C-alpha positions as CSV (number, residue, x, y, z in Angstrom):
1,M,1.0,-7.4,-3.4
2,A,1.7,-8.1,0.5
3,Q,3.2,-11.5,2.3
4,I,-0.2,-12.6,4.2
5,C,-0.3,-15.3,6.2
6,I,-3.4,-16.9,7.5
7,C,-3.6,-19.5,9.9
8,D,-7.0,-21.2,10.3
9,D,-8.5,-24.9,11.0
10,E,-11.3,-24.7,8.7
11,E,-10.4,-25.8,5.3
12,G,-13.8,-23.7,3.8
13,I,-12.4,-20.2,5.8
14,L,-9.0,-20.5,4.0
15,K,-10.5,-21.1,0.6
16,Y,-12.4,-18.4,1.3
17,L,-10.1,-15.7,2.4
18,K,-7.7,-16.7,-0.1
19,K,-9.8,-16.3,-2.5
20,L,-11.3,-13.2,-1.0
21,L,-7.0,-11.7,-0.7
22,K,-6.0,-12.8,-4.6
23,G,-4.7,-9.5,-4.9
24,H,-1.7,-10.2,-2.5
25,Q,0.4,-13.4,-2.2
26,V,-1.4,-15.7,0.5
27,T,0.3,-18.5,2.1
28,V,-2.7,-20.6,4.7
29,F,-1.7,-23.0,7.5
30,N,-4.2,-25.4,9.6
31,R,-1.8,-25.9,12.4
32,G,-0.5,-23.0,14.9
33,I,3.0,-25.1,15.0
34,D,3.4,-25.3,10.9
35,L,2.5,-21.5,11.2
36,L,5.2,-20.3,13.9
37,A,7.7,-22.7,12.2
38,H,7.4,-20.8,9.0
39,L,7.3,-17.5,10.4
40,E,10.8,-18.3,12.2
41,S,12.4,-19.5,8.9
42,P,14.1,-17.3,6.3
43,A,10.9,-18.0,4.2
44,G,8.7,-16.1,6.7
45,E,10.8,-12.5,7.5
46,N,9.0,-11.0,4.7
47,V,5.4,-11.3,6.0
48,E,3.4,-8.1,6.5
49,L,0.4,-9.3,8.2
50,L,-1.0,-12.5,9.9
51,L,-4.8,-13.1,10.0
52,Q,-4.9,-15.8,13.2
53,D,-8.3,-18.1,14.3
54,L,-8.7,-18.3,18.2
55,R,-9.4,-21.6,18.3
56,M,-6.6,-23.8,16.7
57,P,-6.7,-27.7,17.5
58,D,-3.0,-28.5,18.6
59,L,-1.6,-24.6,19.6
60,D,-4.5,-22.0,21.6
61,G,-4.5,-19.0,19.7
62,I,-3.3,-16.5,22.6
63,Q,-0.4,-18.8,22.8
64,I,0.7,-18.5,19.0
65,L,0.2,-14.5,19.4
66,Q,2.2,-14.2,22.2
67,R,5.1,-16.3,20.7
68,V,4.6,-14.2,17.6
69,K,5.1,-11.0,19.6
70,S,8.0,-12.1,21.0
71,K,9.8,-12.9,17.7
72,R,8.1,-10.6,15.5
73,P,6.4,-7.2,17.9
74,E,6.3,-5.2,14.8
75,L,3.9,-7.5,12.7
76,P,0.4,-6.7,12.8
77,V,-2.1,-9.8,13.5
78,I,-5.8,-9.6,13.4
79,I,-7.8,-11.7,15.3
80,M,-10.7,-14.2,13.4
81,T,-13.2,-15.4,16.0
82,A,-16.6,-16.6,16.5
83,F,-19.0,-14.3,18.4
84,A,-19.1,-16.6,21.4
85,T,-15.0,-15.8,21.9
86,V,-15.2,-12.0,21.5
87,D,-13.6,-11.6,25.1
88,D,-11.0,-13.7,23.9
89,A,-10.4,-11.7,21.2
90,V,-10.0,-8.4,23.5
91,R,-7.8,-9.8,25.6
92,A,-5.8,-10.7,22.5
93,I,-5.8,-7.2,21.1
94,K,-4.3,-6.1,24.9
95,L,-1.2,-8.5,24.2
96,G,-0.3,-6.7,21.4
97,A,-3.1,-8.0,18.4
98,H,-3.8,-5.3,16.3
99,D,-7.8,-6.4,15.5
100,Y,-10.5,-8.7,15.9
101,V,-13.1,-9.3,13.4
102,T,-16.1,-11.9,13.9
103,K,-16.8,-14.9,11.8
104,P,-18.2,-15.0,9.5
105,C,-15.7,-12.2,7.9
106,P,-17.7,-9.6,6.1
107,N,-15.8,-8.8,3.0
108,E,-15.9,-5.1,3.0
109,K,-14.8,-5.1,6.7
110,L,-12.1,-7.4,6.1
111,L,-10.6,-5.9,2.9
112,S,-10.8,-2.5,4.6
113,M,-9.2,-3.9,7.9
114,V,-6.2,-5.5,5.8
115,E,-5.7,-2.5,3.4
116,N,-5.2,-0.3,6.5
117,V,-3.0,-2.3,8.6
118,L,-0.7,-2.7,5.7
119,Q,-1.0,0.6,4.8
120,L,0.1,1.5,8.4
121,R,2.9,-1.0,8.3
122,R,4.4,0.5,5.0
123,L,4.5,4.1,6.5
124,S,5.9,2.6,9.6
125,V,8.7,1.2,7.4
126,E,9.2,3.8,5.4
127,N,9.5,6.2,8.7
128,R,12.0,3.5,10.1
129,R,14.1,3.9,6.8
130,L,13.7,7.7,6.6
131,R,15.1,7.9,10.8
132,E,17.9,5.6,9.9
133,E,18.9,7.5,7.3
134,L,18.7,10.5,9.5
135,A,21.1,8.5,12.0
136,G,23.6,8.1,9.1
137,G,23.4,12.5,8.8
138,A,23.3,12.5,5.2
139,S,20.4,12.5,2.6
140,E,20.4,10.4,-0.6
141,Q,23.0,11.5,-3.3
142,I,21.6,13.9,-5.8
143,V,22.9,13.3,-9.2
144,F,23.1,16.3,-12.1
145,A,25.4,17.2,-14.8
146,S,22.9,19.9,-16.2
147,P,22.9,24.0,-16.1
148,R,19.3,23.6,-15.4
149,F,19.3,20.9,-12.4
150,R,22.6,23.0,-11.0
151,E,19.8,25.9,-10.7
152,V,17.5,24.0,-9.0
153,Y,20.2,22.8,-6.5
154,D,22.1,25.9,-5.5
155,L,18.5,27.1,-4.7
156,T,17.5,24.3,-2.8
157,L,20.4,25.0,-0.6
158,K,20.1,28.5,-0.3
159,V,16.8,28.5,1.0
160,A,17.6,25.3,3.4
161,S,19.1,27.4,6.1
162,S,15.9,29.6,6.3
163,D,12.5,28.4,8.5
164,A,10.4,29.1,5.5
165,N,7.9,26.5,4.2
166,I,8.8,25.1,1.0
167,L,6.5,24.2,-2.2
168,V,8.4,21.6,-4.5
169,L,6.8,21.3,-7.8
170,G,7.5,19.0,-10.6
171,E,6.0,16.1,-12.7
172,S,6.1,12.6,-11.1
173,G,9.5,10.8,-10.9
174,T,11.3,14.1,-10.9
175,G,12.6,13.7,-7.3
176,K,10.4,15.9,-5.2
177,E,11.4,13.7,-2.1
178,L,14.7,13.8,-2.8
179,I,14.7,17.9,-2.9
180,A,12.7,18.0,0.6
181,S,15.2,15.5,2.1
182,A,18.5,17.6,0.9
183,L,16.4,21.0,2.0
184,H,16.0,19.0,5.7
185,H,19.7,17.4,5.8
186,N,21.2,21.5,4.8
187,S,18.9,23.4,7.5
188,Q,19.2,24.1,11.3
189,R,16.7,21.3,11.5
190,C,19.0,18.3,10.6
191,N,19.5,16.5,14.0
192,K,16.1,16.4,14.4
193,P,12.9,14.2,12.5
194,F,12.6,14.2,8.7
195,V,9.2,12.5,8.6
196,S,7.4,11.8,5.2
197,L,4.0,11.7,4.1
198,N,2.0,10.8,0.7
199,C,-1.0,12.2,1.5
200,A,-2.4,11.1,-1.7
201,A,-2.2,7.3,-0.6
202,L,-4.7,7.8,2.3
203,S,-8.6,8.0,3.2
204,D,-9.4,10.8,4.8
205,T,-10.0,9.4,8.2
206,L,-6.7,7.5,8.2
207,L,-4.8,10.9,6.7
208,E,-6.0,12.6,10.2
209,S,-5.0,9.8,12.0
210,Q,-1.5,9.7,10.7
211,L,-1.2,13.6,10.9
212,F,-2.4,14.3,14.3
213,G,-2.5,11.2,15.8
214,H,-5.9,9.7,17.8
215,M,-7.0,9.5,21.2
216,R,-8.2,5.7,22.5
217,G,-11.6,5.0,21.7
218,A,-11.6,8.0,18.6
219,F,-13.1,5.0,16.1
220,T,-13.6,1.7,15.8
221,G,-10.3,-0.1,16.3
222,A,-8.2,3.0,18.4
223,I,-7.9,0.7,21.0
224,T,-4.7,3.1,22.6
225,N,-3.2,6.5,22.2
226,Q,-1.5,7.1,18.8
227,K,1.5,9.8,18.0
228,G,0.9,11.5,14.9
229,M,3.5,12.6,12.0
230,M,2.9,16.1,13.5
231,E,4.2,15.1,16.9
232,E,6.8,12.6,15.2
233,A,8.2,15.4,13.2
234,D,8.1,18.0,16.0
235,G,11.6,20.2,15.8
236,G,12.0,18.9,12.4
237,T,10.6,19.2,8.6
238,L,7.5,17.2,7.6
239,F,7.4,16.4,4.0
240,L,3.5,16.2,2.4
241,D,3.8,14.5,-1.0
242,E,1.0,15.1,-3.2
243,I,-0.5,18.0,-1.2
244,G,-2.8,18.6,-4.2
245,D,-4.6,15.6,-3.4
246,V,-5.7,16.5,0.1
247,S,-9.1,17.1,1.0
248,P,-10.6,20.9,1.9
249,S,-11.7,19.6,5.4
250,V,-7.6,18.3,6.0
251,Q,-6.9,21.6,4.5
252,A,-8.3,23.5,6.6
253,K,-6.8,21.6,9.8
254,L,-3.2,22.0,8.0
255,L,-3.8,25.4,7.7
256,R,-4.7,26.0,11.9
257,V,-1.1,24.1,12.4
258,I,1.0,26.3,10.5
259,Q,-1.2,29.6,11.7
260,E,-1.4,28.5,15.4
261,R,1.4,26.0,15.8
262,D,-0.7,23.7,17.2
263,F,-2.9,21.1,16.4
264,I,-5.7,18.4,17.9
265,P,-5.5,14.5,18.2
266,V,-8.2,12.8,16.9
267,G,-10.9,12.3,19.4
268,S,-9.5,14.7,22.2
269,T,-10.1,18.5,22.6
270,R,-7.0,19.6,23.8
271,A,-4.6,21.3,21.3
272,K,-0.8,20.1,21.4
273,K,2.0,22.6,20.4
274,V,4.5,22.0,17.6
275,D,7.4,23.0,15.9
276,V,7.1,22.2,12.3
277,R,9.1,23.1,8.7
278,F,6.5,22.3,6.3
279,V,7.6,21.1,2.6
280,A,5.0,20.5,0.5
281,A,5.0,19.2,-3.0
282,T,2.4,18.4,-5.6
283,N,2.9,17.2,-9.8
284,K,-0.5,19.7,-10.0
285,D,-0.9,23.4,-10.9
286,L,-1.9,24.4,-7.3
287,Q,-2.8,28.0,-8.8
288,R,-5.3,26.3,-11.3
289,E,-6.6,24.0,-8.5
290,V,-7.4,27.5,-6.4
291,S,-9.1,29.3,-9.1
292,E,-11.1,26.2,-8.9
293,G,-12.0,26.4,-6.1
294,R,-10.9,22.7,-5.0
295,F,-7.5,24.0,-3.0
296,R,-7.8,26.7,-0.6
297,E,-6.2,29.8,-1.6
298,D,-4.7,30.9,2.1
299,L,-2.8,27.4,2.7
300,F,-1.8,27.8,-0.8
301,Y,0.1,30.8,0.1
302,R,1.1,29.7,3.5
303,L,2.9,26.9,1.6
304,N,3.9,28.7,-1.0
305,V,6.6,30.8,0.4
306,I,9.0,29.9,-1.8
307,S,8.8,27.3,-4.8
308,I,10.9,25.1,-6.3
309,N,10.3,24.1,-9.9
310,L,11.6,20.2,-10.5
311,P,12.4,20.1,-14.8
312,P,11.2,16.9,-16.4
313,L,14.1,14.6,-17.5
314,R,13.8,15.6,-21.2
315,D,14.8,19.0,-20.5
316,R,17.7,18.1,-18.9
317,H,19.4,16.0,-21.4
318,E,23.0,16.0,-19.7
319,D,21.6,14.0,-16.8
320,I,20.3,11.5,-18.3
321,E,24.2,9.6,-18.8
322,P,25.5,10.3,-15.3
323,L,22.0,9.1,-13.5
324,A,22.1,5.8,-16.2
325,R,25.4,5.3,-14.3
326,H,24.4,6.0,-10.9
327,F,21.6,3.4,-10.8
328,L,23.9,0.7,-12.7
329,R,26.8,1.2,-9.7
330,R,23.6,1.2,-6.9
331,F,21.7,-2.1,-8.4
332,A,25.2,-3.8,-9.6
333,S,26.0,-3.7,-6.0
334,R,23.2,-4.9,-4.5
335,M,22.5,-7.8,-7.1
336,A,26.7,-8.8,-6.5
337,K,26.9,-8.1,-10.5
338,D,30.3,-7.3,-11.8
339,I,28.9,-4.6,-14.4
340,T,30.8,-1.5,-14.7
341,D,29.8,0.0,-18.1
342,I,26.8,0.6,-20.7
343,T,28.0,0.4,-24.4
344,P,27.6,3.1,-26.9
345,E,24.4,1.4,-28.4
346,G,23.1,1.5,-24.7
347,L,23.4,5.2,-24.1
348,E,22.4,6.2,-27.4
349,A,19.0,4.0,-26.4
350,L,19.2,6.2,-23.3
351,Q,19.5,9.1,-24.4
352,S,17.0,9.4,-27.5
353,Y,14.1,8.4,-25.0
354,G,11.7,10.9,-24.1
355,W,11.4,9.6,-20.1
356,P,7.7,10.4,-19.6
357,G,8.2,8.9,-16.2
358,N,11.3,10.9,-15.4
359,V,13.8,9.6,-13.0
360,R,11.6,7.0,-11.7
361,E,11.3,5.4,-15.0
362,L,15.0,5.7,-15.8
363,E,16.0,3.9,-12.2
364,N,13.3,1.1,-13.3
365,V,14.6,0.8,-16.9
366,M,18.1,0.5,-15.4
367,E,17.3,-1.9,-12.4
368,R,15.7,-4.1,-15.1
369,A,18.7,-3.6,-17.4
370,V,21.3,-5.0,-14.6
371,I,18.9,-8.1,-13.8
372,L,19.3,-9.1,-17.2
373,T,22.6,-8.6,-18.2
374,N,25.5,-11.4,-18.1
375,G,28.2,-9.6,-19.3
376,N,30.3,-6.4,-17.8
377,A,28.3,-4.0,-19.7
378,I,25.1,-3.1,-20.5
379,T,23.7,-3.4,-23.8
380,A,20.7,-1.7,-26.0
381,N,19.7,-5.3,-25.9
382,V,18.3,-5.2,-22.4
383,I,17.0,-1.9,-22.6
384,P,13.0,-1.9,-23.4
385,L,11.8,-1.7,-26.9
386,Q,10.0,1.6,-26.2
387,V,12.9,2.8,-24.4
388,G,15.1,2.3,-27.4
389,R,12.6,4.2,-30.2
390,S,13.8,7.7,-30.5
391,A,11.5,10.5,-28.8
392,A,11.6,12.2,-32.1
393,T,10.1,8.8,-33.9
394,Q,7.5,8.7,-31.5
395,L,6.6,12.2,-31.5
396,P,4.3,12.0,-35.3
397,A,2.7,8.6,-34.2
398,V,1.1,9.9,-31.2
399,V,-0.2,13.4,-33.0
400,E,-1.5,11.1,-36.2
401,R,-3.4,8.9,-34.0
402,L,-5.0,12.0,-32.1
403,G,-4.9,14.8,-34.1
404,M,-4.5,18.2,-32.8
405,V,-7.0,18.3,-29.6
406,P,-6.5,19.9,-26.1
407,L,-4.4,18.3,-23.6
408,E,-7.3,17.8,-21.6
409,E,-8.7,15.4,-24.5
410,M,-5.4,13.9,-24.8
411,E,-5.5,12.6,-21.2
412,R,-8.9,11.5,-21.5
413,Q,-7.8,9.1,-24.0
414,H,-5.1,7.9,-22.7
415,I,-7.1,7.2,-19.4
416,E,-9.5,5.1,-21.2
417,A,-7.0,3.3,-22.9
418,V,-5.3,2.3,-20.5
419,L,-8.0,1.2,-18.1
420,K,-9.8,-0.5,-21.0
421,G,-6.1,-2.2,-21.3
422,N,-6.0,-3.4,-18.0
423,N,-9.9,-4.7,-18.3
424,Y,-10.9,-1.7,-16.4
425,N,-9.0,-2.9,-13.2
426,K,-8.7,0.6,-11.6
427,S,-5.9,-0.5,-8.8
428,R,-3.4,-1.6,-11.9
429,T,-4.3,1.4,-13.8
430,A,-3.6,3.8,-11.3
431,E,-0.4,2.3,-10.9
432,I,0.5,2.1,-14.7
433,L,-0.4,5.7,-15.0
434,N,1.6,6.6,-11.5
435,I,-0.9,8.5,-9.8
436,S,-3.1,7.5,-6.6
437,R,-6.3,5.4,-6.7
438,R,-8.1,8.4,-5.7
439,T,-7.3,10.7,-8.6
440,L,-8.1,8.2,-11.2
441,D,-11.6,7.9,-9.8
442,R,-11.8,11.4,-9.6
443,R,-10.4,11.9,-13.1
444,I,-12.6,9.3,-14.2
445,A,-15.7,11.5,-13.1
446,D,-14.4,14.5,-14.4
447,F,-14.8,13.1,-17.5
448,G,-17.8,11.3,-17.4
449,M,-16.7,8.3,-18.3
450,M,-17.9,4.6,-17.9
451,D,-17.0,3.4,-14.8
452,G,-16.4,-0.5,-15.6
453,E,-14.7,-1.4,-12.8
454,R,-14.5,-5.0,-12.3
């Protein structure tokens, strides 16, 4: 959910757009002066997108845009205009607006534009965060106590100094990006960029544009030349998360970069040289994907020079307590709360759980616990009920409910149950299952399930 502001003097347009963008937190204004006051206040600091009408009764839309860009140059602005003022919209783009849409705003076009803008902004924020971490000279701390993860960490340090491409394997939430960051920061490339991209979060077109950049006019909305992440990572490391979700066409282009050390931006005919180390990650069985024709064998072997397999949290029980205490310190400091310990009952609840969501789930549980704790120690009372139940007591219930069925059938039934429980809201279902929307759509098709999306 993103914070979006809409400024238009037509009440009907405001109501229509607020309903259309109901999945986001939308604030509407019918005067430019009120919008500017909001954006310049503390409440407006987290606004991620502005939809702005060009014709306002109090301030000209161009004036509003110039004022916004002078104060918030990173804030994307979509201009809304009537056909008669398209020339003004083009002028607005030259002054820094991201794009424009003509009224009446077509539902699908506007929704697609909004989601693309928000995704680009999230990627920009994430890359800025990673660059700031790089400037600090260190990756995020990796916390462990188990011999199993010690082997993983030792292998990571051993291969970091090589220039070989690395494939990081493991379930969702096991810390694959942390390992990728450690590989970079312990390599000879540590003073160059570490750039991260979640391949599953983007459509093919947007993924190509983000990876390779694009030239002005390459597609609708490409009003300037834009560098891609491949070029941003030149000399450093490019981390491709969820590589198993990349389409065959993008796989072919990645293979070219690895083999030829050059790439062609979208809309260009000239290749650019690049020196990048690739670290890729996936929670899929890529060898199975290769055997079933969904992933290129030659790309698999190019990426899998060395593989690092991350064990799930349930297989490294000794790491649960140190990780829980690490997250406790982080969230207590962030929230300025004097919480320093976990009670024995609280630890028992954490250690008896199976952690299907791995370290990411433990992090979420500890954040919730810190929020709800009033004293100076985390107790079992603030730990979610399902975590407090032991894995041993959960397993018989699962077996009794599903019976001895193939793993694929268990997956089908689980996806079907979560879909139904969320009234077939696919975005919410994908979020709960910790998979991409595209992966969910593909699994629904694979299983031949009824598509009851609302």
